[in-house]
N, C-alpha and C positions, 0 to 999 in steps of 0.2 A: 594477427586483430588491433588495431587501434580504434583510436578518436583521436577525430581531425576537430576543432571548433570552429563551429561555423558561425553562429551569431550569437552576442548577448543584450537583453535588455534588462537595459537598467531602470526601477524606478518602474517596476512591469505592476506593481501595485502601490497601495499607500501604506502598506504596513509587510511583518513579515511575511512571507511564503510557504504557508506548512503544508501545503497540500499538491500533488501532480498527477495525473495519469491520461494515456492517450483515447479519445473518443474513436474507435475504427470508422473508416470509411464506408458510407453509402452510396445508392444514384443519386442522393440531393445534396453531398456535401461529401469532401476530402476529409482523410483522419484530421481531427482537431487536438490541440492539446487543452488539456484542462486547467486551471489551476486556481487554487482556493487562498484566499489568505486571512490574516486577523483583520486585514479593514472590511469586513463582512461580506467579501463579495467573491464569487465565481467569473473565475475570465474564461473564454474559450479565443483560443488562438489559431493562425492558420499554419500550417506545421512547417514551413520552408522560409517564410518571409519573418514566421513571427510579429505578424500582423494580426491586431486585436477585430475578431469576428464581432465579440459580442459581451455587455458586461451584464452578469444575474446579480442581481440584488436579492431581498427575501428575508437574510436571515438578520440575526438582532443583534451577534455576540460573533467572535471568528469564527472562519471556518478549519475545520480541523481534518476534514478526510474529504475527497470524493471518487467518485465509482462511474462507471463506464458500462452499459450494456453492452454485451457481444452482438449485437445486431447493429449498434452506432447508432441508435432511434430514439433512446434516451438513456438518462444520467442522474443520478445523484449528488447531492452534499449535503455533508452532515456538519453539525457546528455548536461551539461551546453553550449554544441555548437551548439545547436537547432536542434539535427537532432534524430530522431529517427528509431534505425537499428533493421529491422526484419530480424530472420535467423533462418535456419533450426535447429535443436540440434544436432540431431546426425553428419553432417559435417561441423555445423558452415555457409555453404553458404549463401551466403546474400542472402532475399527475395524480401526485398525491402526498401528501404530509404527517412523516410515522413520527412519534411522541414518545419518548424513552422520561424516565427521571432524570434530574441535574448528573451530570457527570456518567452518565451511561450511555453515550453516543462516542467512541473514538472511530477507528478506522472499518473501513467497510469493504465487501467484494462482492461482486455479482456473480454466480456460479459459473461453468464454461456453457450451460445451456441456456441462461438468462432465465430461469425457471424461478430462481429465489437470488435474497439478497442476505448475506451472513452482516453481523453490526456487532463487533467487539463492543461486548456492553460495560466496559468499564468497572465501578464500584459494583457490580450487580455480580462480579468475579463467574460469566457466562457470556455467551455469543448469541444472538436473535436472530432466529431467521425468519423473513419475512418472503410470503410468497408474491410475486411479483403480477400475478394475473387479478387478485382480488385487493392486493396489499393488508392483509392481514396477518399474524403472527402466526407463525405453524409451530415453532418447535421454540427451547429455550435449552440451550447447550450448558449446562450448569456443570465446572470444575469441582471434584470431587474435593471436599474437605478434608485438610490432614487429618489420619486418626488420632487420638487424643484424650485426655479426661475431660475436657471443654472447650469449644474452640472459641478463642478471644477474636476483639475488635482487630485488633493487631493482625491475626492472622487473615481476615479477609482483604485488610488492605492490601496485602502482598500478591493477592491476588487479582489486583486491579487489571483486567484486560483489555492491551494497547494496539494490539495487532492482529488481524487476522488471513485466512490465507486456504483458497480452495485448490484441491491436488487438481492437473487438467482432466482426469475422467468423473472431476465432482463427486467421489466417491468419500472422500475425507475432507473436512473442515480440521485446519490446524487454528489456534491464538497462542500468542504471548503474552506472557503477564510483568507488574512491576517487579516479583521475585527472582523473575529469570527462569521459570519455569513456562515449557511449552506443552499444551494439551493438545490432544488427538481424538478426533471424533469421527465415528461412522455417521457419514452424514443421513444417508436414509432412514436408518431406525432410530438415529438421536443418541447415538449411544458412547460414551465415554470410553475410549478404547485403551491409552497409556499416556504417560508423561515422557518427554524427554529433557535428560538431565545436560547440563554441562554451564549455561551462565548462570553467573549469580547476583546481576542486577539486571535491569528493565529490557525487554524484548519488544524493540518499538518497530522490526516491521519482519515480515516474513512473504517469502515468495516459493511456490512448488517449481521445479524444472519444468519447462514445456518439452524437455526430450525422456521424463521417467518420472512416471506419479510417485513413486517411492522416495524419490530426492526431495529433500527440503534446507530453504537457506533461512538463518535467520540472523537479525542484525541486533546487534545490543549494547550499551551505556560500559558494558565491562570493555570495549574497544575489541571486543573479535566478531567476525565473521564464523557463525557453524554452518556444516553442510552435514546432514543427517540421512540416514537411511531412517526414515517415517515409520517404516513399517517394523523394519527389526529393531526400533529402538537403540541405535548404534549409530555414534558420532563417527563419520568418512574422515572430514577435516575440519583444524583451526585454522582459520588465515586470521594473522596478524599483520598490523602494518598501520592504522588507521591510531592516529596520536590521541585520540581521544574518543568519545562517544559515538557509535555509528546509528547514525537514525535511519536509515534508509537502506532494502537493497532491492534488486531485481534482477531478473534474468533475460538473457538476449534469446531472440522469440528462435535461434538455430541452438538453442543449449548448450553453446560452448563458451559464453561466460556470464559473470554477474559484473554488475557496475553497482556503489555504495558511494553513498553518502554520507560524510562525517561533520560532528564539531569541530571538527579542527578543519574546516572550511575547503577541505578537499573531497573530489571525486575520485574515484579508484575503479578502473578495468581491473578484473582478476580473470587470467586463463584456469578455467579448471581441470586440463590435462595437467597444468603445470602446480594446480594449487597455489599459485603465486600472483603478486598486484604486478599488471606488467605495463601500467600507465597510472601517471598520478596527476588531475586537473587541478589550477588554481583558480579558477575564472573567480570563485567569490571571495567577496570580504568577511564572507560572518557564517555562521555552519548551516548546512547543503540537510534541508528536512525533505526533500524529496528525489530520487532521481527515477525513470519512468522509460522505458523501450518503447517505440513505436511499433504496434502487431504487423505482424505480415499482411497483407490483400490489400485490395483499392486497386485502381486503375496507373496506368502509366508508368514506368522505371521505379521502382522501390528500393533505393538506399536506404542502410540500416539508420536509426538516429534515433541518440538518446536525448533526453530533457533533462534538466538539474534546476530543484529550484531553491531558496535561502531567505533568512533573515535579513539577507540586504536587501530585499526586496527586486529581485532581478530575475531572470530567467537566462540558464546559457541551454544552445543547441548545440548539438556534437555529431558529427558525420560517425557511424559506427562502421566499420570494415575488416 
């Protein structure tokens, strides 16, 4: 397996690019790369030329997360302004605006069926689940407070929820916190199951393996990537190699590899059979906030693609084979 650089787009945004994901192909559009930036915009890009399809405005502070519905028809962007904007991909018409208290909207992800949007709730120490039919809040998954004589404010800030991921069967939601804990919930029952331990610094990114709903990958400021059996509560591997914070992790559609982005300015490709980094890409001049593999499906030949985004305002596109 390897990555080959295809194209880099300098100054893709006016400020740092903090978020990226792929919008699946539909009858009306190819798979599109969606990026979100501190410049308050969301941009949609054609996949291979990295030509700009559209710029969405509407947030009044930086965009911290973007999410695509599995149908490819709708998408969402979350901002430091504490609003989540849900919009139609083809027309950019607003479908819903979800409001949260300040600093309670971070990463978000649609479940595999597209019926629910999970939003990492930051300072609320919880994950909010929104129904995508009526756009109503249907559940709040709260991280249990540590046992103790009396919970202090200090404890709640440690549970600040940064990252969220759905298992590929839609049965589990996992979230990562500032203190390094990962919490796993039963999505249907809205019930906390257990913590996954091993990180001691913020867990900024989580992704389940598309090949195995038990396997969860985490990226942390401790410079490690962990691979867990999220049901058995065991760490399967700790992958080291980055020289600094690991800000983003994504799994390849074939489940054979993961890619990571780090504040050491690199993107790394990891072979899961070897449990080791097999390639390091140094296209970016600043920290890499997002890495995202293009989902399978859509018309025409489907070469593997990975995109990365950075504080250097650029987007890089790679062939994955």
